[in-house]
VEXLO-222968 format. One record per residue (C-alpha): chain; residue number from 1; x, y, z. Coordinates in nm, 4 decimals, decimal comma. Layout:
N
+--------+-----+----------+----------+----------+
! chaine ! num !        X !        Y !        Z !
+--------+-----+----------+----------+----------+
!      A ! NUM !        X !        Y !        Z !
...
+--------+-----+----------+----------+----------+
REM end
This chain:
195
+--------+-----+----------+----------+----------+
! chaine ! num !        X !        Y !        Z !
+--------+-----+----------+----------+----------+
!      A !   1 !   7,9909 !   7,9398 !   9,2339 !
!      A !   2 !   8,2695 !   7,9096 !   9,4905 !
!      A !   3 !   8,4809 !   8,1998 !   9,6125 !
!      A !   4 !   8,7786 !   8,0543 !   9,4246 !
!      A !   5 !   8,5709 !   8,0421 !   9,1050 !
!      A !   6 !   8,4786 !   8,4078 !   9,1510 !
!      A !   7 !   8,8483 !   8,4974 !   9,1901 !
!      A !   8 !   8,9355 !   8,2981 !   8,8773 !
!      A !   9 !   8,6590 !   8,4786 !   8,6863 !
!      A !  10 !   8,7917 !   8,8216 !   8,7877 !
!      A !  11 !   9,1439 !   8,7340 !   8,6758 !
!      A !  12 !   9,0225 !   8,5714 !   8,3538 !
!      A !  13 !   8,7988 !   8,8677 !   8,2671 !
!      A !  14 !   9,0835 !   9,1102 !   8,3387 !
!      A !  15 !   9,3286 !   8,9153 !   8,1223 !
!      A !  16 !   9,0770 !   8,9003 !   7,8354 !
!      A !  17 !   9,0081 !   9,2744 !   7,8581 !
!      A !  18 !   9,3817 !   9,3427 !   7,8561 !
!      A !  19 !   9,4211 !   9,1281 !   7,5429 !
!      A !  20 !   9,1303 !   9,3070 !   7,3726 !
!      A !  21 !   9,2723 !   9,6466 !   7,4702 !
!      A !  22 !   9,6166 !   9,5530 !   7,3385 !
!      A !  23 !   9,4674 !   9,4465 !   7,0059 !
!      A !  24 !   9,2467 !   9,7553 !   6,9616 !
!      A !  25 !   9,4238 !  10,0374 !   7,1457 !
!      A !  26 !   9,8023 !  10,0122 !   7,1079 !
!      A !  27 !   9,8144 !  10,2574 !   6,8152 !
!      A !  28 !   9,5924 !  10,5061 !   7,0014 !
!      A !  29 !   9,8190 !  10,4826 !   7,3074 !
!      A !  30 !  10,1248 !  10,5475 !   7,0896 !
!      A !  31 !   9,9634 !  10,8538 !   6,9292 !
!      A !  32 !   9,8513 !  10,9815 !   7,2712 !
!      A !  33 !  10,2073 !  10,9544 !   7,4050 !
!      A !  34 !  10,3388 !  11,1484 !   7,1048 !
!      A !  35 !  10,0832 !  11,4248 !   7,1579 !
!      A !  36 !  10,1757 !  11,4473 !   7,5260 !
!      A !  37 !  10,5457 !  11,4694 !   7,4363 !
!      A !  38 !  10,4799 !  11,7490 !   7,1840 !
!      A !  39 !  10,2839 !  11,9339 !   7,4534 !
!      A !  40 !  10,5752 !  11,9060 !   7,6956 !
!      A !  41 !  10,8360 !  12,0019 !   7,4344 !
!      A !  42 !  10,6311 !  12,3156 !   7,3634 !
!      A !  43 !  10,6631 !  12,4139 !   7,7322 !
!      A !  44 !  10,2944 !  12,3461 !   7,7940 !
!      A !  45 !  10,1356 !  12,1382 !   8,0688 !
!      A !  46 !   9,9220 !  11,8298 !   8,1087 !
!      A !  47 !   9,6022 !  11,8650 !   8,3113 !
!      A !  48 !   9,3934 !  11,5650 !   8,4140 !
!      A !  49 !   9,0559 !  11,4921 !   8,5689 !
!      A !  50 !   8,8171 !  11,2113 !   8,6553 !
!      A !  51 !   8,5568 !  11,1076 !   8,9127 !
!      A !  52 !   8,5882 !  10,8426 !   9,1837 !
!      A !  53 !   8,8349 !  10,5724 !   9,0803 !
!      A !  54 !   8,8986 !  10,7693 !   8,7609 !
!      A !  55 !   9,0178 !  11,0561 !   8,9824 !
!      A !  56 !   9,2881 !  10,8261 !   9,1142 !
!      A !  57 !   9,3987 !  10,7549 !   8,7560 !
!      A !  58 !   9,4165 !  11,1298 !   8,6897 !
!      A !  59 !   9,6252 !  11,1712 !   9,0046 !
!      A !  60 !   9,8460 !  10,8755 !   8,9106 !
!      A !  61 !   9,9294 !  11,0437 !   8,5793 !
!      A !  62 !  10,0185 !  11,3770 !   8,7350 !
!      A !  63 !  10,2141 !  11,2309 !   9,0262 !
!      A !  64 !  10,4235 !  11,0072 !   8,8020 !
!      A !  65 !  10,4975 !  11,2909 !   8,5596 !
!      A !  66 !  10,5839 !  11,5334 !   8,8390 !
!      A !  67 !  10,7984 !  11,2824 !   9,0270 !
!      A !  68 !  10,9182 !  10,9788 !   8,8312 !
!      A !  69 !  10,7934 !  10,6602 !   8,6727 !
!      A !  70 !  11,0645 !  10,3957 !   8,6798 !
!      A !  71 !  11,3772 !  10,6086 !   8,6580 !
!      A !  72 !  11,5250 !  10,9381 !   8,7704 !
!      A !  73 !  11,4494 !  11,2278 !   8,5394 !
!      A !  74 !  11,3466 !  11,5936 !   8,5604 !
!      A !  75 !  10,9936 !  11,6715 !   8,6753 !
!      A !  76 !  10,7362 !  11,7282 !   8,4030 !
!      A !  77 !  10,4528 !  11,9849 !   8,4284 !
!      A !  78 !  10,1327 !  11,7998 !   8,5109 !
!      A !  79 !   9,8421 !  11,8828 !   8,7394 !
!      A !  80 !   9,5382 !  11,6807 !   8,8466 !
!      A !  81 !   9,2250 !  11,8924 !   8,8833 !
!      A !  82 !   9,0953 !  11,6348 !   9,1321 !
!      A !  83 !   9,3288 !  11,7084 !   9,4217 !
!      A !  84 !   9,2322 !  12,0416 !   9,5799 !
!      A !  85 !   8,9399 !  11,9467 !   9,8045 !
!      A !  86 !   8,8884 !  12,3034 !   9,9263 !
!      A !  87 !   8,8510 !  12,4286 !   9,5691 !
!      A !  88 !   8,6375 !  12,1349 !   9,4564 !
!      A !  89 !   8,3979 !  12,1607 !   9,7503 !
!      A !  90 !   8,3777 !  12,5405 !   9,7237 !
!      A !  91 !   8,2871 !  12,5227 !   9,3550 !
!      A !  92 !   8,0365 !  12,2413 !   9,4176 !
!      A !  93 !   7,8803 !  12,4353 !   9,7057 !
!      A !  94 !   7,8755 !  12,7823 !   9,5498 !
!      A !  95 !   7,7963 !  12,6808 !   9,1915 !
!      A !  96 !   7,7377 !  12,3216 !   9,0869 !
!      A !  97 !   7,9233 !  11,9905 !   9,1018 !
!      A !  98 !   7,9266 !  11,9889 !   8,7202 !
!      A !  99 !   8,1561 !  12,2960 !   8,7364 !
!      A ! 100 !   8,4345 !  12,1499 !   8,9559 !
!      A ! 101 !   8,6742 !  12,0877 !   8,6668 !
!      A ! 102 !   8,5569 !  12,3441 !   8,4095 !
!      A ! 103 !   8,5976 !  12,6375 !   8,6489 !
!      A ! 104 !   8,9539 !  12,5280 !   8,7292 !
!      A ! 105 !   9,0290 !  12,4809 !   8,3581 !
!      A ! 106 !   8,9088 !  12,8299 !   8,2745 !
!      A ! 107 !   9,1625 !  12,9672 !   8,5237 !
!      A ! 108 !   9,4548 !  12,7262 !   8,4774 !
!      A ! 109 !   9,4307 !  12,6003 !   8,1191 !
!      A ! 110 !   9,6263 !  12,7746 !   7,8463 !
!      A ! 111 !   9,6216 !  12,7408 !   7,4711 !
!      A ! 112 !   9,8418 !  12,4456 !   7,3786 !
!      A ! 113 !   9,7962 !  12,2578 !   7,7076 !
!      A ! 114 !   9,6345 !  11,9154 !   7,6956 !
!      A ! 115 !   9,3563 !  11,7694 !   7,9107 !
!      A ! 116 !   9,3612 !  11,3981 !   7,9886 !
!      A ! 117 !   9,0047 !  11,3123 !   8,0908 !
!      A ! 118 !   8,9240 !  10,9774 !   8,2502 !
!      A ! 119 !   8,5671 !  10,8457 !   8,2482 !
!      A ! 120 !   8,4791 !  10,4820 !   8,3095 !
!      A ! 121 !   8,1050 !  10,5529 !   8,3085 !
!      A ! 122 !   7,8624 !  10,7184 !   8,0764 !
!      A ! 123 !   7,7216 !  10,9957 !   8,2970 !
!      A ! 124 !   8,0090 !  11,2327 !   8,3707 !
!      A ! 125 !   7,8503 !  11,5746 !   8,3255 !
!      A ! 126 !   8,1430 !  11,7475 !   8,4972 !
!      A ! 127 !   8,3905 !  11,5806 !   8,2579 !
!      A ! 128 !   8,1742 !  11,6808 !   7,9604 !
!      A ! 129 !   8,1701 !  12,0392 !   8,0852 !
!      A ! 130 !   8,5495 !  12,0241 !   8,1338 !
!      A ! 131 !   8,5917 !  11,9119 !   7,7715 !
!      A ! 132 !   8,3852 !  12,2087 !   7,6517 !
!      A ! 133 !   8,5860 !  12,4513 !   7,8678 !
!      A ! 134 !   8,9130 !  12,2991 !   7,7494 !
!      A ! 135 !   8,8098 !  12,3504 !   7,3875 !
!      A ! 136 !   8,7151 !  12,7116 !   7,4646 !
!      A ! 137 !   9,0659 !  12,7676 !   7,6045 !
!      A ! 138 !   9,2460 !  12,6019 !   7,3107 !
!      A ! 139 !   9,3343 !  12,2752 !   7,4823 !
!      A ! 140 !   9,3190 !  11,9418 !   7,3052 !
!      A ! 141 !   9,1777 !  11,6363 !   7,4796 !
!      A ! 142 !   9,2907 !  11,2802 !   7,5338 !
!      A ! 143 !   8,9840 !  11,0982 !   7,6651 !
!      A ! 144 !   9,0201 !  10,7589 !   7,8292 !
!      A ! 145 !   8,6716 !  10,6097 !   7,8214 !
!      A ! 146 !   8,4899 !  10,2790 !   7,8100 !
!      A ! 147 !   8,1471 !  10,1367 !   7,7317 !
!      A ! 148 !   8,0000 !  10,3536 !   7,4521 !
!      A ! 149 !   8,2136 !  10,6614 !   7,5209 !
!      A ! 150 !   7,9371 !  10,8158 !   7,7288 !
!      A ! 151 !   7,8829 !  11,1913 !   7,7252 !
!      A ! 152 !   8,2468 !  11,2534 !   7,6288 !
!      A ! 153 !   8,2821 !  11,0885 !   7,2874 !
!      A ! 154 !   8,0341 !  11,3138 !   7,1004 !
!      A ! 155 !   8,2116 !  11,6261 !   7,2275 !
!      A ! 156 !   8,5537 !  11,5387 !   7,0880 !
!      A ! 157 !   8,6826 !  11,7088 !   6,7746 !
!      A ! 158 !   8,9479 !  11,6289 !   6,5139 !
!      A ! 159 !   9,2301 !  11,7549 !   6,7412 !
!      A ! 160 !   9,1231 !  11,5205 !   7,0201 !
!      A ! 161 !   9,1857 !  11,1509 !   7,0768 !
!      A ! 162 !   8,9624 !  10,8953 !   7,2447 !
!      A ! 163 !   9,1077 !  10,5759 !   7,3890 !
!      A ! 164 !   8,7952 !  10,3672 !   7,4527 !
!      A ! 165 !   8,8462 !  10,0474 !   7,6501 !
!      A ! 166 !   8,6491 !   9,7636 !   7,4856 !
!      A ! 167 !   8,4457 !   9,6695 !   7,7932 !
!      A ! 168 !   8,1190 !   9,7480 !   7,9689 !
!      A ! 169 !   8,2562 !   9,6650 !   8,3149 !
!      A ! 170 !   8,3635 !   9,9703 !   8,5160 !
!      A ! 171 !   8,6146 !   9,7591 !   8,7086 !
!      A ! 172 !   8,7809 !   9,6296 !   8,3901 !
!      A ! 173 !   8,7775 !   9,9772 !   8,2323 !
!      A ! 174 !   8,9475 !  10,1285 !   8,5380 !
!      A ! 175 !   9,2107 !   9,8519 !   8,5410 !
!      A ! 176 !   9,2940 !   9,9195 !   8,1772 !
!      A ! 177 !   9,3008 !  10,2961 !   8,2360 !
!      A ! 178 !   9,5745 !  10,2412 !   8,4948 !
!      A ! 179 !   9,7672 !  10,0165 !   8,2542 !
!      A ! 180 !   9,7310 !  10,2738 !   7,9749 !
!      A ! 181 !   9,8515 !  10,5449 !   8,2137 !
!      A ! 182 !  10,1608 !  10,3380 !   8,2927 !
!      A ! 183 !  10,2194 !  10,2884 !   7,9180 !
!      A ! 184 !  10,1877 !  10,6621 !   7,8547 !
!      A ! 185 !  10,4339 !  10,7465 !   8,1311 !
!      A ! 186 !  10,6863 !  10,4922 !   8,0031 !
!      A ! 187 !  10,6508 !  10,6134 !   7,6437 !
!      A ! 188 !  10,6892 !  10,9781 !   7,7489 !
!      A ! 189 !  11,0073 !  10,8964 !   7,9412 !
!      A ! 190 !  11,1438 !  10,6944 !   7,6497 !
!      A ! 191 !  11,0725 !  10,9675 !   7,3919 !
!      A ! 192 !  11,2052 !  11,2518 !   7,6051 !
!      A ! 193 !  11,4975 !  11,0859 !   7,7789 !
!      A ! 194 !  11,5849 !  10,7794 !   7,5688 !
!      A ! 195 !  11,6873 !  10,4376 !   7,6942 !
+--------+-----+----------+----------+----------+
REM end
């Protein structure tokens, strides 16, 4: 297979995954945006977390909500639990890496907040522990997953929402997570500020 063929395959696979996601996930994305808007209208905050590339998606969500998406508007309360390296490394060193998000959630999460958890893989013990801590604190969860839902899907309850990308490829799942994040930010802006 030539290098050009490999490039074509990546684009073709990405386009197909986007089409599959559009077909299967658009209603879930709409509901997720509505839940996030209700959270914000109730003067609560959006917390997010993820590992590796999923951490960048969590940070994308919080940075866009705090700053702006595609238009000027007031800042919205969002915080990525992936950004404080001193805190993350201290928790990992003094306790366990599985505690890096749950320990922060126990301190920062409040009843009525929402946790947006990103997991492209199936072995995210720290995300699973964050989901449990969020439930203990009265937070609901929006989980962006892929593959078979991994460790996260079985932990979700009736107040939670899973948006599972129909793919087994981590690269495709992460691409769709970014697209879903952009959709959520646009839908939040539209519902809160019109236009």
